[in-house]
N, C-alpha and C positions, 0 to 999 in steps of 0.2 A: 305351416304347421308350427305354431308356437309351443313352447314348453308349458305343460299343464301342471299346476301344483296339485298334489294329491290331497285329498279331503279326508279328515278323520271320520270314520264310520262308527255308528253304534252297533251294538250286538243285534244280530238278527238282519242286518242289511243284506239284501240279495244283490250280489254283484251282476250287473247286466253286461252284455257285450259292448255296449256304447261306453260304459264306465271303464271297463277293462282296457278297451282300445285307446280311450283318451288318456287315461292315467298310466298306462303301462306300454302298450305297443306304440303309440305316438311319440311317447318320451324316449323310448329305446331308439326309435328311428331319428329323433331329433338329435341324439348324442352321437350318431354315426358320423365319421369323418366326412367332410365336405369334399375335399381333394387332397392329393398327395403327388408329389414329383421328386425324383432324385436324379443326382448327377454322380457318376462313378469315376470321372477322370478329373485330373486337376484343371483348374481355370486359371489362365493367365490374365492377370489385371494389368493393363498397359495403357489405359486412358486416364487423362487428368481432369476431367470435368464430369459432373453429374449428368449432363446432357448426352455425353458420349459414353456413359458407363457400360461396361461389359456385362452381358447377361450370364448369371450364375445358374439359376434354376427358375422355372416358370410353371405355374399351375395352368389348367386349361381354363377356358371361358365357362363360368358357372353363373347362374342366376341366384344371387344371395337374397336372403330376407333381411329386413331392417332390424336385425337383432345382433347382440354382441357376438363377435367371432374372434377366436384366437388363432393367430398366425404364428407358427413355430418354424424357425429356421435352424438347421444344424450344420456346422462344418467342423470336421476334426481338427484342423489346424491351418495356419496360413503363414507365409513368409512375406513381410512388408519391405525387407531390405532397408530398415530404418526410416522408411517414409510413412506417411499417414494414409491408411487404407480406410475407405468407407464402404461399408456394406448397407445397401439402402433397399428398403421395401418400396415397390412401385405398384400402382394400380393402373395397369396398361402402360402408358408413357408418362404418367404423372407420379412424381416422387411423393411418397407418404411420409418418409423420414428415415434417418439413419437408424439401423438396428445395431450397428457397431461402428466406432470410429476410433482408431487407435494406431499408434506407432509401435512397431516391435523392434526387436534387437537384430532382425535379419535372419533369425533362426526360426524354426517351426514353432510359433506361439499358438497357444490354445484359443480357440474361439468358443466352442461348446455350443449350447442351446440358447438361442435368442427368441424372446417371445414378445408379441405386440397384440393388444386387445383393441379391436375397432368395431364400429358399427357401420357396415357398409349401407349404401342406399339399396333399396329393393329393385335391383337391376342386374344385368349381366356385368361381371367384372372379370379381368384376367390379372390376378395378382402375381408378381414376380420379384425376384431379388436380383439386383445388379450391383456391381462394384466398380470403384474407381479409386486411383492412388494419386497422392500429391505430386510425386515425381518418379521417373523411372518405371519399373515394373515389379509386380509381386505374384504370388501364387496363393490360391486357395486350394488346399489339398483335399483329395478325395480318393476313394478306392472302392472296391466291391465287397470289402469285409472278408473274413476268413482268418485262417490260422496264420502264424508267422509274423505278426505285427502289421498285417494288411489294414490300411485305414478303412473306415466305414464311409459310405456315401454321404454326400451333401444332400440335404433334403429340405423341402418347404412343404408345410401341411396347413390346412385350414380346418377348424373345428368350431361348432356352434357352442355357445355357453349358455347354460340355464340361469335365468336371472329371477 
């Protein structure tokens, strides 16, 4: 179901069910989130290579269209213990690229929301985020949300993008 660009209509045009469905219903369905997953507990990052990266959060296997897709990752904070941490987007076991790469002070540093636009092939994909660190170990913090300074969950989401 591709995005349908609405057409400018002249006065007196009778909107049919086919026009309404193509220009409104199908477009609203197109904009629905493809998938979402969250993690509510801290993730310990203690591997030192991309090939052995620790799983942070994973989407389920979905069949994607060959259209632009926005992947959004959020983590409230991380501790790198002054090492360099890599937070990498994967398509199954294949690294797509780092969403974040940085060395912190050893305190809870802000990550925030990281976004990547991709055009997947029209096939089933399992997108996930993994992390690894240059030395030692670090933490990606998460919580269930709520009052009293409780951290929000880590999440990964996928959305179609109209073009």
